[in-house]
C-alpha positions as CSV (number, residue, x, y, z in Angstrom):
1,M,57.0,189.6,135.8
2,R,57.5,185.9,135.4
3,K,56.3,186.1,131.8
4,Q,58.7,188.9,131.0
5,I,61.6,187.0,132.4
6,S,60.6,183.9,130.4
7,Y,60.3,186.0,127.2
8,C,63.7,187.6,127.7
9,W,65.3,184.2,128.4
10,R,63.8,182.7,125.2
11,L,64.9,185.8,123.2
12,F,68.4,185.3,124.6
13,G,68.3,181.5,123.9
14,T,67.0,182.1,120.3
15,G,69.9,184.5,119.6
16,L,72.4,182.0,121.1
17,G,70.9,179.2,119.1
18,F,71.3,181.1,115.8
19,A,74.8,182.1,116.7
20,L,75.7,178.5,117.3
21,L,74.0,177.4,114.1
22,F,75.8,179.8,111.8
23,G,79.0,180.2,113.7
24,G,79.3,176.5,114.5
25,G,78.6,175.6,110.8
26,A,81.5,177.9,109.7
27,V,83.8,176.3,112.3
28,L,82.9,172.8,111.3
29,A,83.4,173.5,107.7
30,I,87.0,174.7,108.2
31,T,88.0,172.2,110.9
32,F,86.1,169.0,111.6
33,F,84.9,168.1,108.1
34,P,88.3,168.6,106.4
35,L,89.8,166.3,109.1
36,L,87.2,163.7,108.3
37,A,88.1,164.0,104.6
38,L,91.7,163.0,105.4
39,K,90.5,159.4,105.6
40,R,90.4,159.4,101.8
41,T,87.4,157.2,101.6
42,P,85.3,157.1,98.3
43,V,83.2,160.2,97.7
44,A,79.9,158.4,98.3
45,E,81.0,156.9,101.5
46,Q,82.5,160.2,102.7
47,A,79.2,162.0,102.0
48,A,77.3,159.3,103.9
49,L,79.6,159.7,106.9
50,N,79.2,163.5,106.8
51,Q,75.4,163.1,106.7
52,R,75.4,160.9,109.8
53,V,77.7,163.4,111.6
54,I,75.3,166.2,110.6
55,H,72.4,164.2,111.9
56,A,74.1,163.7,115.2
57,I,75.0,167.4,115.5
58,F,71.5,168.6,114.6
59,K,70.0,166.1,117.1
60,L,72.2,167.6,119.8
61,Y,71.4,171.1,118.6
62,V,67.7,170.6,118.9
63,A,68.1,168.9,122.3
64,F,70.1,172.0,123.4
65,L,67.3,174.4,122.2
66,R,64.7,172.3,124.1
67,A,66.9,172.3,127.2
68,L,67.2,176.1,127.0
69,G,63.4,176.3,126.9
70,V,63.4,178.0,123.4
71,L,61.0,175.5,121.9
72,S,59.3,172.1,122.3
73,V,59.2,169.4,119.7
74,T,56.8,166.5,119.2
75,V,57.3,163.8,116.6
76,E,54.4,161.7,115.5
77,N,55.2,158.3,114.0
78,R,58.9,158.8,114.5
79,A,59.7,155.2,113.6
80,I,58.4,155.8,110.0
81,L,60.7,158.8,109.6
82,A,63.7,157.2,111.3
83,K,63.8,154.0,109.2
84,G,65.3,155.8,106.2
85,G,65.6,154.0,102.8
86,G,66.0,156.2,99.7
87,R,62.7,158.1,99.8
88,I,61.8,161.6,98.7
89,I,60.7,163.5,101.9
90,I,58.0,166.0,100.9
91,A,57.5,168.6,103.6
92,N,55.8,172.0,104.0
93,H,58.0,174.8,105.1
94,P,56.4,177.1,107.8
95,T,59.6,178.1,109.7
96,L,63.3,178.9,109.3
97,I,64.5,175.7,111.1
98,D,62.4,173.1,109.4
99,V,65.3,171.4,107.7
100,V,67.2,171.3,110.9
101,L,64.4,169.5,112.7
102,L,64.0,167.0,109.8
103,M,67.8,166.3,109.7
104,A,67.8,165.7,113.5
105,I,65.2,162.9,112.9
106,L,66.4,161.3,109.7
107,P,69.6,159.3,110.1
108,R,70.8,159.9,106.5
109,A,69.4,162.9,104.8
110,Q,70.2,164.7,101.6
111,C,68.6,168.0,100.7
112,I,68.1,170.2,97.6
113,V,69.2,173.6,98.8
114,K,69.0,177.2,97.5
115,K,72.1,178.4,95.7
116,E,72.3,181.2,98.2
117,L,72.7,178.7,101.1
118,W,75.3,176.7,99.1
119,S,77.3,179.9,98.8
120,S,76.8,181.1,102.4
121,P,80.0,181.9,104.2
122,Y,78.6,180.3,107.3
123,L,76.8,177.1,106.2
124,G,78.0,176.7,102.6
125,G,81.0,174.6,103.6
126,V,78.8,172.2,105.5
127,M,76.4,172.0,102.5
128,R,79.3,171.1,100.2
129,Y,80.9,168.5,102.5
130,A,77.6,166.8,103.0
131,G,77.1,166.6,99.2
132,Y,73.8,168.5,99.3
133,I,72.3,169.4,95.9
134,R,72.1,172.9,94.5
135,N,68.7,173.9,93.2
136,D,70.1,175.9,90.3
137,L,71.6,172.9,88.5
138,A,70.4,172.0,85.0
139,F,67.5,169.6,85.2
140,E,69.5,166.6,83.8
141,E,72.3,167.3,86.3
142,L,69.8,167.7,89.1
143,L,68.2,164.3,88.2
144,R,71.6,162.6,88.2
145,A,72.5,164.0,91.6
146,C,69.0,163.0,93.0
147,R,69.3,159.5,91.5
148,A,72.7,158.9,93.0
149,S,71.5,160.2,96.4
150,L,68.5,157.9,96.5
151,A,70.5,154.9,95.2
152,A,73.0,155.4,98.0
153,G,70.1,155.0,100.6
154,S,69.8,158.7,101.6
155,D,66.4,160.3,102.1
156,L,66.1,163.4,99.9
157,I,64.4,166.3,101.6
158,V,62.4,168.6,99.3
159,F,60.3,171.6,100.2
160,P,58.0,171.9,97.1
161,E,57.0,175.5,98.0
162,G,60.5,176.6,97.3
163,T,60.5,179.0,100.2
164,R,58.9,179.4,103.6
165,T,55.1,179.7,103.6
166,S,53.7,183.2,104.2
167,P,51.5,183.1,107.3
168,G,47.9,182.7,106.3
169,A,48.7,182.0,102.6
170,P,47.4,178.9,100.9
171,V,49.8,176.0,100.2
172,R,51.2,176.3,96.6
173,F,53.7,173.7,95.4
174,K,56.0,174.1,92.5
175,R,56.0,171.0,90.2
176,G,59.7,170.3,90.4
177,S,59.5,167.7,93.2
178,A,56.7,165.8,91.4
179,R,58.6,165.9,88.1
180,I,61.8,164.5,89.8
181,A,59.8,161.7,91.5
182,L,58.2,160.6,88.2
183,F,61.4,160.7,86.2
184,L,63.2,158.7,88.9
185,K,60.2,156.5,89.8
186,A,60.9,157.4,93.4
187,N,58.2,157.1,96.1
188,M,57.5,159.9,98.6
189,Q,57.0,160.2,102.3
190,L,54.9,163.2,103.2
191,V,55.8,165.1,106.4
192,K,53.7,167.8,107.9
193,I,55.4,170.5,110.1
194,E,53.3,172.6,112.4
195,C,54.4,175.4,114.7
196,T,52.1,176.8,117.5
197,P,52.3,179.7,118.0
198,L,54.0,180.6,114.8
199,A,57.7,181.5,115.0
200,L,60.6,182.1,112.7
201,V,58.2,182.7,109.8
202,K,58.8,184.3,106.4
203,G,59.1,188.1,106.5
204,E,59.8,188.4,110.2
205,A,63.2,188.8,111.9
206,W,64.4,186.0,114.2
207,W,64.0,188.2,117.3
208,K,60.2,188.5,116.7
209,I,59.5,185.6,119.0
210,P,56.0,184.7,120.1
211,P,54.7,185.4,123.6
212,K,54.7,181.7,124.4
213,K,57.2,179.0,123.8
214,P,56.5,177.5,120.3
215,L,55.6,173.8,119.9
216,F,56.9,172.2,116.7
217,T,55.0,169.1,115.7
218,I,56.5,166.8,113.0
219,K,53.9,164.4,111.6
220,A,54.7,161.5,109.3
221,G,51.9,161.4,106.8
222,P,51.0,159.1,103.9
223,Y,53.6,157.2,101.8
224,V,52.9,158.0,98.2
225,E,53.8,155.5,95.5
226,V,54.2,157.1,92.1
227,G,53.5,154.0,90.1
228,S,49.8,154.8,89.4
229,H,50.9,158.2,88.0
230,L,53.2,156.6,85.5
231,E,50.2,155.4,83.5
232,Y,49.4,158.8,82.1
233,E,50.1,159.2,78.4
234,Y,51.8,162.6,78.9
235,H,54.5,163.3,81.5
236,S,53.3,166.8,81.9
237,L,49.8,165.6,82.9
238,A,51.2,163.1,85.3
239,T,53.3,165.8,86.9
240,R,50.3,168.1,87.3
241,Q,48.1,165.3,88.8
242,L,50.8,164.2,91.3
243,N,51.6,167.8,92.3
244,R,47.9,168.4,92.8
245,K,47.7,165.3,95.1
246,L,50.6,166.4,97.2
247,E,49.4,170.0,97.4
248,G,45.9,168.8,98.3
249,Y,47.1,166.7,101.3
250,F,48.9,169.6,102.9
251,A,46.1,172.1,102.2
252,E,43.5,169.7,103.7
253,S,45.6,168.8,106.7
254,S,46.2,172.6,107.4
255,V,42.4,173.1,107.5
256,H,41.7,170.1,109.7
257,G,44.7,170.4,111.9
């Protein structure tokens, strides 16, 4: 009986959490962020302010979910993640709320987002006010946006898989993140996200919650300097080698826990 009550409570809490995420995003986009914009600060400064606000909001949001008993979160090497400093954050993507968890940890975070999210009636306004980067931009335009973000001191979150990982499927990275890092000579901080038991995975509705409260573990992994990969004669070869290195780390860490 106790397990059933706990399950029903977590189901209610999960639904409430998503209602707050999407409904709250829509409300913030038409009220709070336009008020912040009235300060008429330079665009870069305004984006940085909005990112800090989103960090604070997501930090409160994750704390709220934890207080409800919907999930637990453990962060390993938090100081490495929280220091910030113009890095590309390379993360795997097992669940629907990975970006929320990362933004709750990183003080100033930018993100390359799907065009569908950019156009969302619920979260699209927040994406635009924060200056997040659309993934359907022409490559040169995408590079300029990423360069400006890193130069301004933001961490740039990238999920090289491009979508959530299918449960049980091997890790497969697209080469875009490696290509961007090499063109911009930007170093990478690897971050492994684990969820046990799995929840909010690709192909399942949000209400298909696991029988136990999921534990999300965020692990700061190696810091990857791209300098050694710039020595390759051909950029395409450098991109393949760097992407293989990134993919290999996440595949190996998945096998060994």
